[in-house]
C-alpha positions as a Python dict, from the first residue, in 0.01 Angstrom:
ca = {
    (1, 'X'): (0, 0, 0),
    (2, 'X'): (-122, -322, -155),
    (3, 'X'): (-222, -616, 62),
    (4, 'X'): (59, -852, -38),
    (5, 'X'): (325, -593, 50),
    (6, 'X'): (160, -527, 386),
    (7, 'X'): (139, -900, 455),
    (8, 'X'): (509, -936, 370),
    (9, 'X'): (591, -648, 605),
    (10, 'X'): (387, -815, 880),
    (11, 'X'): (561, -1147, 826),
    (12, 'X'): (903, -981, 850),
    (13, 'X'): (803, -791, 1163),
    (14, 'X'): (662, -1107, 1321),
    (15, 'X'): (980, -1306, 1258),
    (16, 'X'): (1210, -1031, 1384),
    (17, 'X'): (1009, -935, 1692),
    (18, 'X'): (1216, -936, 2008),
    (19, 'X'): (1055, -1002, 2343),
    (20, 'X'): (703, -1087, 2444),
    (21, 'X'): (559, -732, 2421),
    (22, 'X'): (693, -680, 2068),
    (23, 'X'): (578, -1024, 1952),
    (24, 'X'): (235, -968, 2103),
    (25, 'X'): (215, -632, 1924),
    (26, 'X'): (304, -793, 1591),
    (27, 'X'): (42, -1066, 1641),
    (28, 'X'): (-213, -792, 1704),
    (29, 'X'): (-98, -603, 1392),
    (30, 'X'): (-134, -920, 1180),
    (31, 'X'): (-483, -987, 1313),
    (32, 'X'): (-581, -625, 1241),
    (33, 'X'): (-451, -665, 886),
    (34, 'X'): (-652, -986, 840),
    (35, 'X'): (-958, -800, 965),
    (36, 'X'): (-902, -516, 717),
    (37, 'X'): (-849, -755, 426),
    (38, 'X'): (-1162, -949, 520),
    (39, 'X'): (-1359, -626, 532),
    (40, 'X'): (-1235, -518, 189),
    (41, 'X'): (-1314, -858, 38),
    (42, 'X'): (-1662, -849, 191),
    (43, 'X'): (-1734, -515, 26),
    (44, 'X'): (-1544, -529, -301),
    (45, 'X'): (-1420, -884, -347),
    (46, 'X'): (-1559, -1159, -567),
    (47, 'X'): (-1925, -1220, -476),
    (48, 'X'): (-1871, -1586, -386),
    (49, 'X'): (-1623, -1482, -114),
    (50, 'X'): (-1830, -1221, 63),
    (51, 'X'): (-1985, -1443, 331),
    (52, 'X'): (-1653, -1602, 425),
    (53, 'X'): (-1486, -1261, 413),
    (54, 'X'): (-1735, -1127, 667),
    (55, 'X'): (-1655, -1424, 887),
    (56, 'X'): (-1284, -1352, 852),
    (57, 'X'): (-1345, -992, 956),
    (58, 'X'): (-1530, -1102, 1269),
    (59, 'X'): (-1278, -1371, 1365),
    (60, 'X'): (-973, -1152, 1312),
    (61, 'X'): (-1147, -880, 1512),
    (62, 'X'): (-1194, -1130, 1791),
    (63, 'X'): (-822, -1210, 1766),
    (64, 'X'): (-741, -843, 1815),
    (65, 'X'): (-997, -806, 2092),
    (66, 'X'): (-854, -1076, 2318),
    (67, 'X'): (-504, -923, 2305),
    (68, 'X'): (-407, -594, 2459),
    (69, 'X'): (-395, -319, 2199),
    (70, 'X'): (-29, -229, 2158),
    (71, 'X'): (102, 126, 2150),
    (72, 'X'): (78, 214, 1781),
    (73, 'X'): (259, 543, 1755),
    (74, 'X'): (173, 817, 1508),
    (75, 'X'): (158, 579, 1208),
    (76, 'X'): (-131, 385, 1361),
    (77, 'X'): (-197, 22, 1275),
    (78, 'X'): (-23, -126, 970),
    (79, 'X'): (-366, -222, 837),
    (80, 'X'): (-454, 147, 800),
    (81, 'X'): (-208, 160, 507),
    (82, 'X'): (-411, -92, 307),
    (83, 'X'): (-507, 76, -21),
    (84, 'X'): (-573, -216, -255),
    (85, 'X'): (-626, -589, -244),
    (86, 'X'): (-480, -681, -580),
    (87, 'X'): (-535, -1039, -693),
    (88, 'X'): (-764, -1208, -438),
    (89, 'X'): (-598, -1549, -474),
    (90, 'X'): (-248, -1413, -421),
    (91, 'X'): (-359, -1199, -127),
    (92, 'X'): (-539, -1490, 39),
    (93, 'X'): (-248, -1727, -16),
    (94, 'X'): (-10, -1487, 154),
    (95, 'X'): (-261, -1407, 429),
    (96, 'X'): (-304, -1778, 503),
    (97, 'X'): (73, -1807, 550),
    (98, 'X'): (77, -1506, 781),
    (99, 'X'): (-206, -1645, 993),
    (100, 'X'): (-24, -1977, 1023),
    (101, 'X'): (282, -1792, 1151),
    (102, 'X'): (62, -1594, 1390),
    (103, 'X'): (-66, -1921, 1536),
    (104, 'X'): (288, -2047, 1588),
    (105, 'X'): (391, -1720, 1753),
    (106, 'X'): (90, -1738, 1981),
    (107, 'X'): (180, -2091, 2091),
    (108, 'X'): (520, -1955, 2190),
    (109, 'X'): (358, -1668, 2378),
    (110, 'X'): (123, -1909, 2557),
    (111, 'X'): (416, -2129, 2662),
    (112, 'X'): (598, -1830, 2809),
    (113, 'X'): (292, -1670, 2973),
    (114, 'X'): (357, -1546, 3325),
    (115, 'X'): (7, -1600, 3453),
    (116, 'X'): (-306, -1796, 3378),
    (117, 'X'): (-491, -1494, 3238),
    (118, 'X'): (-219, -1427, 2978),
    (119, 'X'): (-214, -1796, 2890),
    (120, 'X'): (-590, -1805, 2823),
    (121, 'X'): (-571, -1483, 2620),
    (122, 'X'): (-315, -1655, 2398),
    (123, 'X'): (-533, -1966, 2368),
    (124, 'X'): (-831, -1755, 2259),
    (125, 'X'): (-611, -1568, 2010),
    (126, 'X'): (-479, -1902, 1878),
    (127, 'X'): (-837, -2016, 1819),
    (128, 'X'): (-919, -1692, 1638),
    (129, 'X'): (-607, -1714, 1418),
    (130, 'X'): (-677, -2079, 1337),
    (131, 'X'): (-1041, -2013, 1250),
    (132, 'X'): (-937, -1708, 1045),
    (133, 'X'): (-693, -1925, 851),
    (134, 'X'): (-972, -2179, 793),
    (135, 'X'): (-1184, -1901, 641),
    (136, 'X'): (-895, -1800, 416),
    (137, 'X'): (-852, -2160, 300),
    (138, 'X'): (-1225, -2187, 231),
    (139, 'X'): (-1212, -1870, 20),
    (140, 'X'): (-920, -2015, -177),
    (141, 'X'): (-1123, -2332, -234),
    (142, 'X'): (-1418, -2126, -359),
    (143, 'X'): (-1192, -1940, -601),
    (144, 'X'): (-1056, -2272, -731),
    (145, 'X'): (-1412, -2405, -774),
    (146, 'X'): (-1510, -2089, -962),
    (147, 'X'): (-1210, -2117, -1193),
    (148, 'X'): (-1282, -2484, -1258),
    (149, 'X'): (-1645, -2408, -1343),
    (150, 'X'): (-1539, -2128, -1580),
    (151, 'X'): (-1290, -2357, -1753),
    (152, 'X'): (-1556, -2625, -1795),
    (153, 'X'): (-1799, -2373, -1947),
    (154, 'X'): (-1532, -2249, -2185),
    (155, 'X'): (-1448, -2605, -2287),
    (156, 'X'): (-1815, -2673, -2362),
    (157, 'X'): (-1831, -2374, -2595),
    (158, 'X'): (-1524, -2465, -2797),
}
């Protein structure tokens, strides 16, 4: 399944999640998807994005690592269904939106945490989601810079 469709599925699942366990599971799924997209971009994405994509992979992995791994069932993680990235700009734009929603969901989880340990897990996951989103925004900026430079070169040759 392409990245944008998986991101849309994650956004729907995040917004329709019921209680704390389901919401926490969807946050984990979204972070795992961000990790998978970062990994794909690092290997096969535009060269100027590869460093930031590696950073995204590490940060999203940290976001998954601080949360308890949810029961995944026979289908496994949603990220395992990622088959293609499609347009990098479109994928990153949608991923940035998802990560913003993940941060909001995590704030809600932190506010409803039963104990201090759960609260601090949420805070660490919020940091990871926020830093992941920053990486996504930086990659979008690099794509815009690349496009601007290409347009300037084309204008010089006409």
